[in-house]
C-alpha positions, 0 to 999 in steps of 0.5 A, a space after each residue: 389097495 384091495 384088487 377089486 377096487 381098481 377091477 374096472 366096471 360096466 355101466 352098461 352091466 349095472 345099470 343093467 343089473 339093478 333093472 333085470 334084478 328086482 323083476 326076476 326077483 318080483 317073478 317068482 313073488 307074482 307066481 306065489 300069487 297069482 297061485 293065491 288069487 286062482 285058488 279064490 277064484 276058482 273056489 267062487 263058483 263052485 263055493 255059489 253052489 255048495 251054498 245053493 246045495 246046502 239052503 236047499 237041504 236046510 229048509 227041506 230038514 226045516 220042514 222034517 224036523 220042525 213036524 217030529 210027527 215022521 217016523 226017522 226012516 220015513 225023515 232020512 229017506 226025504 232027505 235022501 230023495 231031496 239030496 239025490 235030486 240037487 247034488 251033481 253027479 260027474 267023473 271028478 268030483 264027489 259029494 257028501 252030505 250030513 243032517 244032523 238032529 237038534 240033540 247031534 243024531 245023524 238023520 241022514 248022510 255022511 257020517 264021517 263029516 267032523 261037526 264044526 268046532 267054530 265058536 257059533 250062538 245058540 237059536 234065541 227065540 226060533 232064530 240062527 244067530 248067523 244065517 249065512 253058509 260057512 265054507 272050511 275045508 276038512 278031509 273025508 278020510 285021505 281026502 281033501 274036501 270043501 264043507 259048506 253048512 248051516 246052523 238052522 233053529 227048529 221052530 219047533 224047538 222053543 227059546 234056548 232050544 239047540 239048532 239043527 245043522 247042514 253040511 253038504 261036502 265036496 272033493 277038489 276035482 273041478 277047482 284044481 283043474 279051474 284053478 290050473 287053468 288060470 294059473 296056465 293062462 296067466 303063467 303061461 304068457 310071461 314067459 314069452 313077456 319076461 324074455 321080450 322085456 329083457 330083450 326091449 331093456 337090453 336095446 333101451 338102454 343101448 340106445 340110452 348109453 350111445 350118447 356115452 359112446 359118441 361122446 367117447 369117439 370124439 374125445 379120441 378123435 382129437 389131436 393132442 394138442 386140441 384143447 378146446 372145449 368139449 361141445 356140450 349140443 348133443 350131450 345128456 342132461 345127466 352128462 352135461 356136468 361131467 362134461 363141464 368138468 372135463 372142460 373145466 379141467 382142458 382150460 387149467 390145463 391149456 392154460 398151465 402149457 402155455 405158461 409152462 412154453 412162456 417159462 421154458 422161452 423166457 427160460 432159453 431166452 436167458 441161459 441164451 445171455 451167459 451162454 453167448 458170452 462164454 462163447 464170445 469170450 473162448 472165441 475172442 481168446 482162440 483168435 488172439 492165440 492164434 495171432 501172437 497177440 494173447 500175452 497173460 493180462 487179456 488171456 486172464 481177463 477172457 477166462 473171469 470172464 468164461 467164468 463169470 457167465 459160467 457162473 451165471 448159466 449154473 447159477 440160472 439152471 440151479 434156480 430152474 431147478 428149484 423152481 421145479 421142484 417148488 411147483 413139485 405136487 408129490 412134495 406134500 408128501 414127504 412133509 416132516 417136521 422143520 426148526 424154521 429157525 435152525 434152518 433161517 441161521 444156517 442159511 444166514 451162515 453161508 451167507 455172511 462171507 459175500 455180505 463181508 465181500 460186500 462190505 453189508 451188515 448181514 444179521 438174524 434176529 430170532 431163536 438162538 438155541 434149540 430148546 429156544 426155537 419150540 415154536 417154530 417147529 412146522 409140518 413142510 419140506 425142508 430142501 423146498 423150504 431152505 430155497 425159500 428164506 435163500 433166495 429171500 436173503 440173495 435177493 435182500 442182498 443183492 439189492 442192497 448197496 454196501 453198507 446197507 443191512 440185512 436182517 433177517 428175523 424168525 418170530 414165533 406166533 403169539 397163538 401157535 398158529 403161524 411161523 413168521 418169517 421176515 426179512 428185511 434190507 435197506 435197499 431201494 425199495 420195491 415200488 407198489 405198483 410192482 409188488 405182485 410183477 416182481 414175484 412173477 418168473 424171470 422179471 426183474 424191476 426197471 432201473 437196477 443195474 442188479 444181475 439176475 435171473 429174475 426167478 427167486 421171488 418166484 421160487 419164494 412164492 411157489 414154494 409158500 403156495 406149497 405150504 401154504 402161507 400168505 407172503 407181505 412185501 412192504 416198505 421196511 421204513 416210510 417214505 417221507 420224499 424223494 431226498 429222503 432215504 431209501 425205504 428199504 424192502 420187508 418180505 414177511 413170511 406167515 407159514 401156518 404150523 400145520 398148512 392145508 396142503 391145498 391151499 393158494 398162497 398169497 401175495 398181498 403188497 
């Protein structure tokens, strides 16, 4: 796994990053937008003054041009006098003006001002198509200026005549100063507000996640044996689902630990019986030897009882280990291809000597060869599947009387979805009321003299759980009355060829 996936991330830091990153990203955008707005605001008052100056000059130019009687020098002199009266004189900016006649001749003013190139309609019936003052940014030499201009229609021109042009230009000193003051007035407070906002966000976030720290301390102060639910009273709504999930885990963990305690107590109780018998027989043999009454017959009997107690204890330990292997969730990762028919044949062969000793007819029905068992191969854990079938056959042999029959079957599914394993016996059967209880650890049916640990069927169900299988218990033959033949028992295990790893088991009757 990559190292970066194992690194722990701070929830506080991540939320703070997501809150401050957009703020720090938007702040430069805000500066740019403030600069544009400041330029627009700074232009408005000075543009109005330029427009007034243009209109005043345009009226004078219209009057002078319309008469057409004064010499050009007199017209220029009158326009310069008017411009001098109207123009503002200051140390920050310089003002330029230009008046062009109908034929484009310079009547007065600055010759360096460029004639605007915007498309304009010609005057019609002595009226200008656009009477509004227009503005543009231009250059005079190397100096940027703001230009206001107006096309003036002369009535003397007659229909279709051209228009005169009046332009007034002003340098940008006062505009830049005003824009700078506006930007300073807006930006400087942001340098104070932004750090303050970061601090406030920090404290607000720290206060917001404080319940998580309190919850952590409450959990840390708990004893390791305290599996009671966590109180949800002071938990935020966003954390409540997590607390409920933890409470659910604690509840399941409590049930699991309780079941383990019960299992260990039962195991200790069951182991105590053969160990007590072993100790009693050893003490009895020692007592007879000390008293001088030990003869070969009694010593052989004591040794036989010791061997039997040792065998029972070993069988109990082996089944406890098998139960532990069946409960190991890591078995799923060790699944491999298993031929369940071959496993069943091997188990039946192993139990043949015991069946002959008890005079029980032990048989197998199913595919006999590797080629014929193509439909009985599945993904599973071979050790556990072998243990499951061994316990089914062992349970059937224990409860089948002498002269009875035990049959193990492997039946491929016609649809190719399951493999069916059946173990049938001619024993006394299992009452319907006990068919669920027989799968509990250390449970043994009442009224039988069979010596066992009560773990066999519990192991069967646990292995079925690991393989997503279902276990069914039914009578092998119909019950027709109290004097009828013993109904026997039929265990049926349906194992999917591709079992889901987390599907719970089912034990039906």
